[in-house]
C-alpha positions, 0 to 999 in steps of 0.5 A, a space after each residue: 503210348 498208354 493213356 490212363 483214365 483219371 476218374 475212378 468210376 467210368 461215366 458215359 460223358 467222361 473219358 469218351 475220347 482224347 482230341 489232338 489238335 494239329 500241333 499235337 499230331 506234329 509233336 507225335 510226328 517228331 517221335 514217329 508216333 503219328 502213324 499209329 495214332 492216325 491209323 486208330 483215330 478218326 478226323 474231328 471236323 467240328 465240336 459241339 458244346 451242349 448244356 447238361 440237358 443236351 441243348 446246343 450252345 455252340 458249334 465250332 469248325 475244327 479244320 480240314 482232316 486232309 490238311 495237316 496244318 489244321 487237322 484234329 483227330 479223336 
């Protein structure tokens, strides 16, 4: 699998990571690609939404990294 960056110039906040929800991991499992992705990724347990000056406006729990039905990876 190859992921291409859409932005012509690198930025600190762009292209930092790609998040896969459990349904994406299940789709990769169907084509035997989940093992490679999970071996080179980290579980994502929560997501923070912040303003441009860094003020947190929301935090969302993203499931259990040990439960395949609710797993998120980044």
